[in-house]
N, C-alpha and C positions, 0 to 999 in steps of 0.2 A: 463227766460220764465213769462211770466205777467200771472195771471191769469182769466181766462174770466169773467164776470159781466152777469147777468141776475137780471132784474128786472120784475116786475109787482105790477096792483093795483087789490083791491079785494074788497067788503064788507062783513060785517060779522054782525048778529042778535045775542045776548048772549040768549042759551037756559032759562035761567033760568028767568032772568029779562025783558028779549025782546030789550033791548036797542040795536040800529043800529049803529054801529063803521064803519067808510072806513080804510083802508090803503093801504099804498105803502110799498115795500119792495124790495131789495136787496141782489141779497151774492154771490159769488165769488167761482166759481169751483175749487177745486183740492182735495188733500188727507186731507186736513179738511174745510168744506164748513163754509166761515165769513158770515153772513147774519147781515142785522140791515133793522128795518119797522120803520116806522111813523104813528101812530096810530090817527086818529081823529074822531072827533063826534061832529057833523053840523059845521062843516068846520073848530074846534079849535084843534089844537093840545093837544092831551092828555097822549100819550107816544111816545117813541124813546125805545123799549128794542134792543138791540144785543147781538147775541150769537156766538158760533161757535160750531159745531159739524163734529165728525169724518163722512169722506164720504165715502163709499161702494155702493151708491145709483145714477143713473144719469138719464137724460133729466125729464118727466113726472112725476117720482116717488122720483126725488128729488125735485121737486119742489112744490107736494102733503103732503112730507114729511114736509119743511118748512111752509104751511100753515098753518096745524093742530097744527106745532110748536107755531106759532103766534098765533092762534083763540084759542088757549089754555091757554094763556097769556090774552088775553083780556076778555073768559070766568071767569077765574078766580082774574080779576082786576089785576093781578101782574104788577105796576109800571106804569099803566094807571087810570089816575086822573080822578074820577067821575065827 
């Protein structure tokens, strides 16, 4: 069985620096959720983080969890070029 994939786009403004970023994310739903994101600033690719998390969540709760994870990465500049 092929895992169902979800995609979304969002924006994030860093709380400390005020820098604005856009990102696109995709995740495959299953017992483990594999996700990837492309993070942009002013149209320039700044990072491409990926990960995998154990999944007990569904629907909007899962999406919000992934959003929080990605935005935490952006806020901390983990693998995101300045």
